[in-house]
Every structure is written in structure tokens, then in C-alpha cells.
C-alpha positions, 0 to 999 in steps of 0.5 A, a space after each residue: 401199728 400192729 393189723 388185725 388182719 393181713 391178706 394177699 390179694 392179687 393186683 386186679 379189678 375184682 380186688 381193687 374194688 373190694 378193698 375201695 368199697 370196705 367201710 373205713 372201720 374195716 380198711 384201718 384194721 386191714 394190710 393188703 399185700 397186692 400182687 401185682 400180675 406179670 404181662 401175659 403173653 403179648 398177642 393178649 396185651 389190650 390195644 393200650 399196652 400193644 401201643 405203648 412204648 413202654 409196656 411194661 411201666 405203662 401196666 405197672 403205671 396204669 395198675 398201681 394208679 389204680 391201687 391208689 385210687 383204691 386204698 388211698 394212702 392206707 398202709 399197703 405192701 405191694 410185691 411182684 412174686 410170680 416175676 423173675 427176680 431180674 425184671 425190669 422196666 424198659 428204663 433199666 429199672 427192677 419192677 420192684 422199686 420202681 412199684 414202691 417209689 410210683 406208690 410213694 410218690 402218690 403219698 402212699 405209705 408203702 411197707 417193701 417186701 423182701 422175698 427170702 425166695 429171691 434172695 440169692 438173686 444178685 439183681 434182686 438185692 440191689 433192686 431192694 437197697 435201691 428203695 427208699 427206705 420208709 419213713 417208720 423202717 418198717 420192712 416184711 420179710 416174707 417167708 415162701 415154702 421155699 423159705 420154710 422147707 430152709 428152716 428145716 436145717 435152722 443154720 442155713 435159714 438163719 444164716 439168710 435171715 442174718 444176711 437180708 438184715 444186715 445187707 438192708 440194714 434193717 431194726 428187726 423191732 420195725 419191721 415185720 415177718 410174713 409166714 407164707 403157705 402159699 397155697 395149702 387147699 391138698 389134703 397133705 398139707 395137714 393143720 398139725 404139719 403147718 402147726 408146726 413148720 409154723 412154731 419153728 420158725 417162729 422158735 429161732 426168730 425169737 430173739 432177734 425182735 421182730 415187730 409181729 408175725 403173720 400166718 398166710 395161706 390159701 384153703 381154696 382150690 383153683 377150680 371149685 369142682 375140686 371143693 364141692 363135686 356136683 354142679 348145682 351144690 354146696 359144700 363146706 371147706 376149711 380154712 385151715 390158715 385161719 385154724 393156724 393162725 387161731 392154734 398158735 394164738 393160744 400155744 404162744 400167747 406172748 408172740 405179736 401173731 397176726 392172722 393172713 389169708 389170700 381172700 377168695 382165691 389163691 396163689 394159683 389161679 389165672 386171670 383168663 377168660 375161661 368158657 368153661 367156668 362154673 358160676 359160685 359164690 365163695 362165702 365166708 363164715 366161721 373158720 369155713 367158705 361156704 361154697 355154692 357152686 353152680 354150673 358151667 357158664 356154657 350150659 347158659 349160652 357164656 351167659 351168668 344168669 344161674 346168678 340168682 338162683 345161686 344167691 337164693 341157695 345162699 341166703 337159703 343156707 342160714 348164713 348170710 348175714 344180709 345185706 347191712 353186713 357190707 358192700 359186698 353182700 348188698 350186692 349179693 342182696 340185689 342179683 336175684 333178678 336175671 336182668 342184674 347177675 353180675 359178672 366174674 369181676 364183679 363176683 369177686 369183689 362181692 364176696 372179697 368185700 364180704 371176706 374181708 369184713 367178717 374175717 377183721 370182725 372173727 379175729 376181735 372176737 377171736 383175740 378178745 376171748 384169748 385175752 379173756 383165757 390168757 388171764 385166765 391162766 395160773 400164775 408160775 412160780 
């Protein structure tokens, strides 16, 4: 089954809570790819890892257990993009097949991710060959910016894709391709260039007949001041990934292209606490993100007391769809009281839950209008 939307999310508590509280209709149309965060410096590990004789395996078990509890038996993808392509758990098993096996044992339908960028590493190739193939044969080939650069040399690009397909004995009709632009927040990442790059890849792969293709990227910068200059103000950020997908659906209407994104925080954000972080609400609206910026929490003694004021500004903007729109919006509506401001992890869950609910509906509305437009096109002889 082709999903309505693919989202690349961090494998952290905020994102897990967001998907756990999705309504069944939205959850059934969504395919998440969870990025397992790599272990940082040992001095920053929690006590349970410092005391474990196998900290990497323990960390993965803990993280994947939270994922399974949040997402149940829905289809899922997992990746370790920011880990070394040679990364192993303590028994010598590569982290990728280890993670896939843990989820398979929990009864989750896992779609293994094949990273084009890591394919040249022999240990990574062997690790993928050691994965128990999914029952339906569905793998996802992830094309990151390195792959998109290679696509400018079609022979090199196609040779690598053919090698992946042949080595892993894939059936393209069972597999999908994720075109992952990563961070596209910079002004140099123009919509026209993104469309051109994606179109080139799609046309080069067309004859292989993959099940579907998805387009993902993140237009939100990793720091809110880069998007909204003034403290205690608001601004809009164009969701270029959505506009690129919509343009491709119009220009290539016969291609099975699925929308994708990075939720409400992108690949370059970090999970560590920053005492100078700004209070913020990242609220997804049609083709844009409405950003309500506060000020550094250090000005409030490290507390999050500014959040009720930010909620009031969101409601006054006219962009708030009401507490009944999603679980996230229901929680946002509660945060108008000084004693219930919510913490950064909770706000990730609220914003992400609203975002995913909104985007699935946005995609369905666009697809409905696109079908009508395609049907109205005159027939050619």
C-alpha cells in the first residue's frame, strides 16, 4: 500500500509521543522513518547506559522499545544515517540489522532502508545482506544529497543503483525510493533547482519501475532566529518540500510520487539542552510554517513561562484550527495557564502531532484537486 505521506523523524521522546497520539485515520496513511540518534560523549550518558556492560545494545533496545510502544504494528522505517556505516553493537553485529531484527521480533512491519551514501562501505553492504528480507520485499533506497550530486553523472548514478538492486536481489516493483534533500532551509536551495534535481532522478529511474518515489526535505532552519529575526514576533517559512512535491505531481502526473518532510525539526538540530534557546511554536499551515518566536528562556530564569503568551499569539493569528483538530492542538489549547507551560520535549510532540495531522489532510486535498485537473486535460491523438 502506498502511504499518503512519509516523514523523517528523530527517534526521540517528543516524536514518539507525537505519533502515539495520532488519530487512527492519520496513522493509517503515514509512513515514518525514524532516525536513531547516535550515542554522544560518555560523560553525557544517562546512568542506565554508564552502568550497562553493553551500552550500545542497551541504548538501541531502549529506543526501539519506545518506538514500538508508540507506533504499535504500523509499518515503519528506521535508519542510522548519522552513525558510522561500520557501527556495531557489542557482540559485533552491525547496528542496522540489529535494529531491524529487534522491531521484527516485536511484530512491526519494517521496511529496511538502503543508504546510497553508505553503499561503498563493504561492512555496510554486508550488514544489509544480513537483514531478514521483509515478507512483501519492500525495501527503501534512500538518496541523500550525495546521491543527488551523483545523478548529474547518469552512468555513475545508474551503475550504483543497479549494483544495489543486483547485490541485494531486489525486485524494484516491490521497492520505493526516497529522494531526501535534507536541509533546504538556505536561500540557495531554490524550488526550481530542487524540482530540476528531483525530476532528473525520477526520469533516470523510470524504466526500473519502482513501487513509488517520495520527496523529502526540511525548510525550517535549525535555529528560530534564522527564520524570525526579532524576538517576541512571528513569521512565515515556506515549506519548499511541499511545493516541490506539488509541482512534480503536476508535471509528472503518471509517476507515483509521495510527499515527505522532516516533521517540525530538521536533520541538523541537536537534542542537547541549550539555556539560550528561544521559546517557540512551529505551527504548520497551508504550504508554510507559522513560527511564533519568543525569547531566550535564560531571560525567564531557565523556565518556560513565556509559552502561554505564545499560545495566545497563535490563537490571535487566525491560524489555530481549534482544540478538536488534533491531539497536539488540544494540548496547545491547554497551555494558556502559567502553571502548565509545557517543556521543549512536550512542545515537539504537540507541534509534530499537529503537523502530521495537517499534512495528511493537505496532501489528500491536493491529490483530489490534481485528479480532477488530470481528468480535465484534453486527450492527445
